[in-house]
TIMI-2910 file (N, C-alpha, C, CB; in pm, 1 decimal, decimal comma, always signed):
<rs>
+----------+----------+----------+----------+----------+----------+----------+----------+----------+----------+----------+----------+------+
!      n_x !      n_y !      n_z !     ca_x !     ca_y !     ca_z !      c_x !      c_y !      c_z !     cb_x !     cb_y !     cb_z ! resn !
+----------+----------+----------+----------+----------+----------+----------+----------+----------+----------+----------+----------+------+
! +13501,6 ! +14826,5 ! +11118,1 ! +13487,4 ! +14970,9 ! +11073,4 ! +13514,8 ! +14999,4 ! +10910,8 ! +13594,0 ! +15058,1 ! +11161,4 !  Met !
! +13634,3 ! +14972,7 ! +10884,0 ! +13660,7 ! +15022,5 ! +10756,9 ! +13587,2 ! +14922,9 ! +10641,8 ! +13822,5 ! +15032,5 ! +10740,8 !  Gly !
! +13543,7 ! +14852,9 ! +10674,7 ! +13468,1 ! +14723,8 ! +10587,4 ! +13322,7 ! +14827,8 ! +10549,9 ! +13422,7 ! +14536,7 ! +10713,3 !  Ser !
! +13306,1 ! +14909,0 ! +10637,2 ! +13182,1 ! +14981,5 ! +10597,9 ! +13233,2 ! +15099,1 ! +10463,6 ! +13113,8 ! +15067,9 ! +10754,9 !  Asp !
! +13305,7 ! +15091,2 ! +10431,3 ! +13361,9 ! +15224,1 ! +10340,0 ! +13401,5 ! +15171,2 ! +10205,2 ! +13504,8 ! +15305,1 ! +10409,0 !  Val !
! +13288,7 ! +15242,7 ! +10110,1 ! +13325,5 ! +15162,0 !  +9981,5 ! +13433,7 ! +15181,5 !  +9879,0 ! +13225,2 ! +15164,7 !  +9908,8 !  Ala !
! +13488,6 ! +15082,6 !  +9814,3 ! +13590,3 ! +15150,8 !  +9767,7 ! +13764,0 ! +15079,1 !  +9797,6 ! +13561,7 ! +15293,2 !  +9836,5 !  Gly !
! +13720,8 ! +15035,8 !  +9942,0 ! +13870,6 ! +14963,9 ! +10023,2 ! +13916,5 ! +14862,8 !  +9953,7 ! +13853,9 ! +14895,4 ! +10175,9 !  Leu !
! +14026,8 ! +14847,8 !  +9959,2 ! +14123,9 ! +14714,2 !  +9860,4 ! +14194,9 ! +14645,8 ! +10015,2 ! +14300,6 ! +14803,7 !  +9704,1 !  Val !
! +14167,8 ! +14509,2 !  +9996,3 ! +14237,0 ! +14441,7 ! +10068,3 ! +14323,9 ! +14374,8 ! +10000,8 ! +14174,7 ! +14375,9 ! +10138,5 !  Asn !
! +14450,9 ! +14329,3 ! +10121,5 ! +14558,6 ! +14290,7 ! +10072,8 ! +14542,0 ! +14168,4 ! +10033,9 ! +14654,6 ! +14305,8 ! +10146,6 !  Tyr !
! +14564,2 ! +14116,2 !  +9908,8 ! +14539,6 ! +13997,8 !  +9836,1 ! +14658,7 ! +13859,0 !  +9886,3 ! +14554,6 ! +14049,0 !  +9665,4 !  Glu !
! +14787,9 ! +13936,8 !  +9875,7 ! +14909,1 ! +13814,3 !  +9890,0 ! +14931,8 ! +13860,9 ! +10034,1 ! +15072,4 ! +13819,4 !  +9771,1 !  Asn !
! +14923,3 ! +13898,8 ! +10128,6 ! +14949,9 ! +13894,2 ! +10261,7 ! +14893,2 ! +13844,4 ! +10368,1 ! +14959,9 ! +13978,8 ! +10288,9 !  Val !
! +14889,2 ! +13766,7 ! +10474,1 ! +14794,6 ! +13725,7 ! +10556,2 ! +14742,4 ! +13845,7 ! +10622,0 ! +14842,4 ! +13626,2 ! +10645,9 !  Pro !
! +14635,6 ! +13855,3 ! +10663,9 ! +14626,5 ! +13986,5 ! +10719,4 ! +14657,3 ! +14033,7 ! +10869,3 ! +14505,3 ! +14017,6 ! +10696,0 !  Ser !
! +14714,0 ! +13910,3 ! +10937,3 ! +14775,2 ! +13953,9 ! +11027,7 ! +14956,1 ! +14028,2 ! +11016,4 ! +14754,2 ! +13839,2 ! +11104,4 !  Thr !
! +15015,0 ! +13942,2 ! +10881,1 ! +15141,1 ! +14046,8 ! +10902,6 ! +15083,2 ! +14192,0 ! +10848,2 ! +15295,3 ! +13995,1 ! +10802,2 !  Ile !
! +14979,4 ! +14213,6 ! +10694,7 ! +14953,4 ! +14304,9 ! +10666,9 ! +14913,1 ! +14400,2 ! +10826,4 ! +14859,9 ! +14274,6 ! +10557,9 !  Ala !
! +14880,3 ! +14360,9 ! +10877,7 ! +14876,8 ! +14510,3 ! +11000,6 ! +14956,7 ! +14523,7 ! +11053,3 ! +14795,3 ! +14529,7 ! +11111,6 !  Thr !
! +14998,8 ! +14470,0 ! +11098,3 ! +15165,6 ! +14512,6 ! +11165,1 ! +15276,8 ! +14544,6 ! +11097,3 ! +15229,4 ! +14410,4 ! +11236,3 !  Ile !
! +15288,4 ! +14553,7 ! +10959,4 ! +15379,7 ! +14619,7 ! +10866,4 ! +15303,4 ! +14758,9 ! +10828,2 ! +15412,1 ! +14520,3 ! +10730,8 !  Val !
! +15147,4 ! +14780,4 ! +10788,0 ! +15093,4 ! +14889,7 ! +10749,1 ! +15056,3 ! +14951,8 ! +10878,1 ! +14986,5 ! +14869,1 ! +10653,1 !  Ser !
! +15053,6 ! +14934,3 ! +11036,8 ! +15082,1 ! +15008,7 ! +11151,5 ! +15205,6 ! +15033,3 ! +11166,5 ! +15041,4 ! +14957,6 ! +11258,2 !  Ser !
! +15275,0 ! +15007,3 ! +11095,5 ! +15403,8 ! +15065,5 ! +11128,0 ! +15514,1 ! +15002,6 ! +11266,4 ! +15358,4 ! +15215,5 ! +11156,1 !  Lys !
! +15479,1 ! +14887,5 ! +11304,4 ! +15522,1 ! +14819,6 ! +11427,4 ! +15631,2 ! +14721,4 ! +11388,6 ! +15401,8 ! +14746,2 ! +11499,6 !  Leu !
! +15640,0 ! +14690,0 ! +11295,6 ! +15723,7 ! +14616,0 ! +11227,9 ! +15761,8 ! +14618,0 ! +11086,5 ! +15688,9 ! +14518,9 ! +11248,3 !  Ala !
! +15872,7 ! +14600,3 ! +11026,6 ! +15861,0 ! +14582,6 ! +10884,1 ! +15891,0 ! +14447,2 ! +10845,7 ! +15946,7 ! +14673,1 ! +10811,7 !  Thr !
! +15843,5 ! +14426,2 ! +10730,9 ! +15834,9 ! +14276,9 ! +10657,1 ! +15974,4 ! +14206,5 ! +10678,6 ! +15803,6 ! +14289,0 ! +10478,5 !  Leu !
! +16088,7 ! +14252,7 ! +10653,7 ! +16215,0 ! +14194,9 ! +10684,9 ! +16231,7 ! +14176,5 ! +10870,1 ! +16336,7 ! +14305,3 ! +10610,5 !  Tyr !
! +16151,2 ! +14299,9 ! +10913,6 ! +16169,5 ! +14214,6 ! +11064,1 ! +16091,9 ! +14093,7 ! +11071,7 ! +16119,6 ! +14300,3 ! +11196,9 !  Glu !
! +15982,1 ! +14120,4 ! +11053,0 ! +15904,0 ! +13971,9 ! +11100,0 ! +15974,7 ! +13847,3 ! +10994,9 ! +15696,4 ! +13983,4 ! +11065,7 !  Leu !
! +16063,3 ! +13855,3 ! +10919,3 ! +16108,2 ! +13743,1 ! +10860,7 ! +16246,6 ! +13713,1 ! +10947,0 ! +16125,6 ! +13765,6 ! +10698,1 !  Asp !
! +16269,3 ! +13821,2 ! +10996,6 ! +16454,4 ! +13744,3 ! +11074,1 ! +16445,7 ! +13781,4 ! +11199,0 ! +16637,0 ! +13819,1 ! +11014,6 !  Thr !
! +16360,3 ! +13855,2 ! +11266,3 ! +16378,7 ! +13938,0 ! +11424,8 ! +16284,0 ! +13859,5 ! +11502,6 ! +16330,2 ! +14123,3 ! +11435,6 !  Val !
! +16172,3 ! +13888,9 ! +11458,0 ! +16083,3 ! +13868,7 ! +11562,1 ! +16020,5 ! +13709,7 ! +11513,0 ! +15964,4 ! +14006,7 ! +11572,6 !  Tyr !
! +15948,3 ! +13644,9 ! +11577,7 ! +15875,1 ! +13517,6 ! +11553,3 ! +15745,7 ! +13492,6 ! +11587,4 ! +15932,2 ! +13426,0 ! +11606,3 !  Gly !
! +15669,2 ! +13381,1 ! +11575,0 ! +15507,9 ! +13382,5 ! +11570,3 ! +15440,6 ! +13464,1 ! +11697,6 ! +15449,3 ! +13217,6 ! +11574,9 !  Thr !
! +15511,9 ! +13454,4 ! +11834,6 ! +15441,4 ! +13502,0 ! +11914,7 ! +15481,1 ! +13603,1 ! +11910,6 ! +15428,3 ! +13457,4 ! +12015,0 !  Glu !
! +15584,7 ! +13680,6 ! +11866,1 ! +15627,3 ! +13843,8 ! +11874,3 ! +15488,7 ! +13890,2 ! +11791,7 ! +15807,2 ! +13897,5 ! +11780,3 !  Asp !
! +15445,1 ! +13830,3 ! +11668,3 ! +15348,9 ! +13875,5 ! +11588,4 ! +15254,8 ! +13902,4 ! +11669,1 ! +15311,3 ! +13797,7 ! +11489,6 !  Leu !
! +15152,5 ! +13765,5 ! +11721,0 ! +15066,5 ! +13782,9 ! +11813,6 ! +15042,8 ! +13916,2 ! +11938,3 ! +15089,8 ! +13671,0 ! +11863,1 !  Trp !
! +15161,5 ! +13917,7 ! +11997,3 ! +15240,1 ! +14049,5 ! +12042,0 ! +15187,6 ! +14159,0 ! +12020,2 ! +15358,5 ! +14068,9 ! +11988,6 !  Arg !
! +15253,7 ! +14219,9 ! +11867,9 ! +15217,8 ! +14301,3 ! +11816,3 ! +15106,6 ! +14331,8 ! +11763,7 ! +15273,3 ! +14308,7 ! +11769,0 !  Leu !
! +15035,7 ! +14235,5 ! +11745,3 ! +14853,9 ! +14226,8 ! +11709,3 ! +14784,0 ! +14286,2 ! +11839,8 ! +14782,6 ! +14036,8 ! +11684,7 !  Leu !
! +14820,7 ! +14241,6 ! +11954,7 ! +14783,5 ! +14283,1 ! +12053,5 ! +14785,2 ! +14411,5 ! +12054,6 ! +14835,1 ! +14235,9 ! +12137,4 !  Glu !
! +14892,8 ! +14475,5 ! +12053,2 ! +14955,4 ! +14596,5 ! +12110,6 ! +14854,5 ! +14700,7 ! +11983,4 ! +15170,2 ! +14596,3 ! +12102,9 !  Ile !
! +14874,3 ! +14641,6 ! +11869,9 ! +14777,0 ! +14727,5 ! +11771,7 ! +14637,3 ! +14729,3 ! +11803,9 ! +14780,1 ! +14677,2 ! +11629,6 !  Asn !
! +14595,5 ! +14616,2 ! +11829,8 ! +14453,5 ! +14592,0 ! +11872,6 ! +14389,0 ! +14717,3 ! +11957,6 ! +14451,0 ! +14456,3 ! +11963,7 !  Thr !
! +14499,2 ! +14730,6 ! +12109,1 ! +14488,3 ! +14819,1 ! +12224,7 ! +14481,9 ! +14929,6 ! +12146,5 ! +14600,5 ! +14818,8 ! +12336,3 !  Val !
! +14563,5 ! +14980,1 ! +12121,0 ! +14597,6 ! +15127,9 ! +12074,3 ! +14508,1 ! +15132,7 ! +11979,5 ! +14745,6 ! +15166,0 ! +12021,0 !  Asp !
! +14457,7 ! +15090,8 ! +11903,4 ! +14293,9 ! +15149,3 ! +11803,2 ! +14201,1 ! +15133,0 ! +11911,6 ! +14223,5 ! +15033,6 ! +11640,5 !  Asn !
! +14176,7 ! +15042,5 ! +11984,9 ! +14041,1 ! +15068,1 ! +12081,9 ! +14035,1 ! +15185,8 ! +12161,7 ! +14021,8 ! +14959,4 ! +12186,0 !  Tyr !
! +14158,8 ! +15201,7 ! +12211,9 ! +14171,7 ! +15324,7 ! +12306,8 ! +14155,4 ! +15453,5 ! +12239,2 ! +14307,6 ! +15328,8 ! +12375,8 !  Asn !
! +14236,2 ! +15467,8 ! +12089,7 ! +14184,4 ! +15613,7 ! +12033,5 ! +14069,4 ! +15606,6 ! +11986,1 ! +14259,8 ! +15677,2 ! +11927,2 !  Gln !
! +13967,2 ! +15473,9 ! +11926,9 ! +13841,2 ! +15478,8 ! +11930,8 ! +13770,2 ! +15541,1 ! +12051,4 ! +13805,9 ! +15361,1 ! +11911,6 !  Met !
! +13769,0 ! +15531,2 ! +12167,7 ! +13769,3 ! +15564,4 ! +12280,3 ! +13735,0 ! +15703,1 ! +12315,1 ! +13872,3 ! +15530,8 ! +12318,7 !  Val !
! +13855,1 ! +15742,0 ! +12298,3 ! +13858,7 ! +15908,4 ! +12281,9 ! +13825,8 ! +15976,5 ! +12177,6 ! +13973,2 ! +15960,9 ! +12295,6 !  Ile !
! +13799,8 ! +15939,9 ! +12058,2 ! +13792,3 ! +16005,4 ! +11983,7 ! +13619,7 ! +16012,6 ! +11987,3 ! +13877,0 ! +15963,7 ! +11873,9 !  Asn !
! +13572,0 ! +15933,4 ! +12039,3 ! +13411,6 ! +15871,7 ! +12087,8 ! +13364,0 ! +15983,3 ! +12158,6 ! +13403,2 ! +15723,5 ! +12198,4 !  Arg !
! +13477,0 ! +16034,3 ! +12255,2 ! +13446,3 ! +16102,8 ! +12421,4 ! +13477,1 ! +16246,8 ! +12355,2 ! +13578,0 ! +16045,8 ! +12589,6 !  Ala !
! +13553,6 ! +16209,1 ! +12306,8 ! +13590,6 ! +16398,7 ! +12214,1 ! +13461,9 ! +16449,3 ! +12128,5 ! +13748,5 ! +16391,1 ! +12054,6 !  Gln !
! +13436,7 ! +16356,0 ! +12055,8 ! +13306,1 ! +16394,9 ! +11968,1 ! +13160,4 ! +16411,2 ! +12053,5 ! +13282,9 ! +16268,7 ! +11851,5 !  Glu !
! +13147,2 ! +16342,6 ! +12162,4 ! +13026,8 ! +16398,7 ! +12231,1 ! +13030,0 ! +16473,0 ! +12324,4 ! +12956,0 ! +16323,7 ! +12272,9 !  Ser !
! +13161,8 ! +16549,4 ! +12323,9 ! +13179,7 ! +16633,6 ! +12414,4 ! +13202,0 ! +16650,9 ! +12560,8 ! +13115,2 ! +16675,6 ! +12395,8 !  Gly !
+----------+----------+----------+----------+----------+----------+----------+----------+----------+----------+----------+----------+------+
</rs>
C-alpha cells in the first residue's frame, strides 16, 4: 500500500522487522535489545499486522457506507 506513494523513504540501517515494531510504538529499540527476544519480535509483528489489516477493513466498510 505505502509503496504506491511517491517520495516515501525506507529505513536503510534498520531491519524492516525492527523498524516496523519501533515505528508502530509497540516497543522501543531499547526494549527490543534488552527485554524482548526474537519470538517476542515475531509476536509483535503479528499483532501489528492484524491490527493494521483490521483497521483497513473497518476503513473500507466506512467508505462504502
